[in-house]
N, C-alpha and C positions, 0 to 999 in steps of 0.2 A: 773560585782557588786556579791558582795559576796551576799549569800543566806542564809546567818545567819541570825536566827529571836531571836527573846528578847523572852522571859518565856512566855509572857501574848503578843500578837500582839495589838499593839498599833497606835494611829492616834492623829495627834496637837487639841489640844482643843479650836485649829479655828473651826472647823468643827462643834463643839456643837454650838460652837457662832455663828457660821454665821445660821443655821438649827432653832435656838430660833427669829434672825434678820429678818428671811423670813417670820415666825410663827406671830412676831410682826408687821409685813409690811403686811401683812393679817388680822390682826385685830386681831390675836388669841393670846390668854395669853399664851406663855410657861410653867406658873408654874403648872397648872394640869397637865399637859402632863410630864414634868421632874418629877413631886411628883411620878405618876403612873408608871414611871419608875425607880423608884429610885434615880432619881440624883437629884442635888442642882442645883438652876439655873444658882446660880455665877460659876461653874465649869468652861464658854467659858469665864472667863474674865481673868483667867491668859495664855496669848500666848504662852508661854514656856513651858507648862505644855502639857504632853504626858496622856491620858488617854485610858483605855482598848477600843479596836473594838469593843467589841460586846458590849459596851455602846450605841455604836453609831446605832447599830441596833437595839438594844430596844428602842429605843429615836422614829427611823424611825414608829417601830409597833406600841407604844404607841401613836405618830402621829394620823396616817390611821387610830386607829381603833376608835378613835377620828373623824375623819375627813376624810373619806375613799375614795381615787381618786385613781385610776391606771396608773395616769399617774402625780402623787404625787415626784418622784423623779426626772422628768423632769422641775416641775415648780419648784422645789428645785435649781435643776443646775442653771438656767435661773438667779437666788438671786446672783451668785457668780462673782467677779472678778478677774483679776489676782493675783492683789496685795492681796486677802485675802489669798493666801499662802504662804505667805512670800517669802524665797530666791527662791523658786522655783517657784513662777509666775513671779517673777520679772528678772530671765533668763531668764527664755521664752518671755518675754513682748520686751525683747532686745537681738533678734535674727533678725536674716538678713530675715529667711523665714520661712514658717508657718509650712512645712519637718524639718528646723534646728530646732522650739520650740517643737513640737513633740518632734522630740530627746532627746532636754534637760529635755520635764518632765517625759519621758521615764528613762534617768538618774538619776534624781534625788530625779523621786518620793519618794524614802523610807527615804528624810529627812522630808515629810510628815507625811506618812502613810509608817506602815509594810506590811502589804497589800492593795488592790491586788499587785501581779507585773503585767509589763506593757514589752512589747518585739516592736520593729518597725522592721518591715522585708523589704528586698528588693523589694517587690511589693508594698510598699504603705498601711501595713496592720500592725494595731496596736492591739498585743492580748494579752487578760488582759487574769490571771488564779490567783487563792488564793495558797498560800504555806502553809497555816494554814488549818487544814481541821475543816473547820464550819460547822454546819450542815444545810442542804437547812431549809432556814426561809423566813421570807416574809422581813425583817431586812436583810437580806447580796443582796436578789433581788433588794432591793431599791437601797441597795451602788453601787450593781455593776450596775447599770443603771444609777445611777448619775453621775459614775466615767468616764463612755463613753461619756456622758451627757455635763459632764463638761469641757472634753478637746473638743468637737465642739464647746461649746458655748465660751468659751477661745478662740479658731481658730477664731470666729467670730468677737469678739472683737478685737484681736491684730493684726489683718488683716483689720478689717471696711471693710468685704465682709462676704456674706454668704454662706461661704463655708459650701457642704455637703460631704459626705463621700458618696460614691459609691454601699456600703454594711454593714449592722447593722446586727449581729448575737448573740443571746444571749443562752449562755446553760438551761436557767432555762422555765418552760413554763411562757409563757407570754398571755396578758388579750384577750377575744374574739375580739374584737373592738382593731388592732390596729392605727387606724387613726393619733391618738395623738402620739403616738412614730413614725409615717411614716411621719408626718407632720413636729415633730421636726427636725428630723434627715435631713428630704427633701431624702428618699432614701427606697423602700424595707427594713424591719425589720423580720428580722427568728427568731423565737423562739425554743426549745428544738433543737437548733443545736448541741449540742454535746461539745462546746466548743464556748467563748464569746469572740467578738472583731470588728473591722471594716477597711474597708480598702477606701483610699483614690489614686483617681488619680494622675500622677504623675505632671501632669499640675498644679493643685490644691495644693499639696506638695511645689514649686516653686514659689506659691503665699508672695508678699513680704511686708514688715513688716514696713509699711511705718515711722510710730513713733522712731523707733527703735534706739536706738543712742551705735553703734559698739564700742564706748571705754567704755562705760560705762559698755556692755553687756562681754565685756574681764574681767572688773572688778570682777562681780558676779558671773562669771563661774570662777576665782579663789577663790570667797570666799566659793561657793556651794562646789568644788573639797576639801578645806581642811574641811569642816562641814563631806561630803563624806569619807572623808578619815576619819577624829575621831569618825565616827559612824561606818562605818567599818570595820577600822582596817589596810586599804591597803590603795593606793596612786593610783592617775591614772596612764596607763601605760604610758611607754614614745611614743607609736603609737599614742595615742589618744592625748596626748599632743601635741605632736608634728603637724600633724596632724591639728589639732584645728587652731593652731600658722598661718600654712601654711595658710590655707583659710584667717585667717583674713587678710597677710600679702600679700596676690597674688595684691588684688587692686592698691596697691601702687607699682606693680611692683614683678618680681619673685626672693621670697626672696632666702638666700643663704643659707648655714649652718652654718655660720658666726650669721648670725640676729636672725635666730632661739635660736643661743645657746647662746646670750646676752640675749635675751628674757628669757630665764628661766633658766638666771643666772650663766650657767656651761661653761666650757671649750668645745672647738670644739672637742678635742680629745675625751672628755668625752662622748659627746653625741653621735658622731661614733662609740661608744664601745656600747653604750645602744641600738642604732640600732641594731648594729650586732648582741648583744645578741638577739634580739626581731626575729631576721632572714630576715632581709632587711639591705637599706641603703635610705641616705637621698636621691637621686637621685629618685628614686622608689618610696619612697613614696609623693614626690612631683609630679612623676607622675601620681599614683594611688588618689590623691586629686586632680587633676586639673581636672582629669577625670572623676571621680566622680560628681563633680558639675560644669563639663561641660553639662551631662547629665539632671541634674536637671536645669541648666538654660535656656537650649531650650526647655524644655517645656511649658517655660511660653515664647507665642506667642509676648507678649507686650514687648519682650526685644529684640531690633535688633541683627542680630548674630554679628555684627560690637561691639557692648557693649560688648554684650558675651565675645568676644575674650579680650576687656581692662579689666572685671572682674577677668579673668584666667591671668594678668597680660602679656598677648601678645600685643606687639607692631605694627604687622598690618595684618588684618586681615588673608591673605593667611597663614601665619604662623601657626596660631590658625585650620584652612580645613585642611593642612597638619598633623598637629597633632592630630585631631578627627578623621580623617578616617584612622590611624595609630590605634588608642583605638581600635575605635567600626565596621573597615570595610565598613564605608561610610561616606558622605558629611554631614556636619551638617544640609544645606537645608532637603535633604532627611530623616536622624534621626528625623527633626521635622516633617517633613510631615506623617512618617509615626504615630508617636508614637501621635500626635494630633487629628491623626484620629481614630486611638484604643481607644483612650480615650477617644472620643467624643460621 
């Protein structure tokens, strides 16, 4: 994703609308708080508007001066619903697993706000950092805590389970009493950690989203990619496009280059050349995608290994077992036993 920033970091006015609605839901008139922060209450009414991110920080501080709470960011996060984030939220709601939803949140977050930037690593950790140089202040701390809390709360809503990270850490100082934070996240929470982020077990990331619509998800991601391209001035890479389409097609069988080319509305030669320009082939990318999905599926003990084989496009479990041993050096059963023990 492009690292280009707008001159003044901004966020969707939906964040202001949700803050005002949360205040009203708790019997608090937002008008005096908005006035103290120099903001018009009507600011959140225009859903297509972007506002300076510092406006949100100032509102946090004005609200907490009147109603001081160390868990204010957590309370605010629990009022959000995925749809409140517009296109970003709807894409996440129609993902196959929690890990995929988080990946989409990371990819498309800048359709919602310029900061902070998010990154999901191979170990299941979400890293948060600001690209703009905001001075340390209460409003920034609240916005930072709210970002991680909203991701966790959203994950619980889309999975219909109380999913929890195994570790949460913040760069800024925290309250003496961390019980509210640890109660919300369901794990130890560290402050003054030097960086900000949280980590999920692989099995947790493999949690399926029971109400997701795969076909709708494909359509929404297309819209999100187009919106992101307009915003950043760049398009999704061929590798990202092909890998995503391969993952979608696998449940119907092993896709061919022709199938993916047809989905992309390009010729087979054109697609083959684009992949060569990226230093790979369709066969290699197909193998990499199946291997990545296999490791994620196996961590979900509710999925029988025969079902995992089907989801990856294998006609027989024995063929899947041979391929998995080629990818990882061990059998699916041995990998599942080792990974789930280490995640427990």
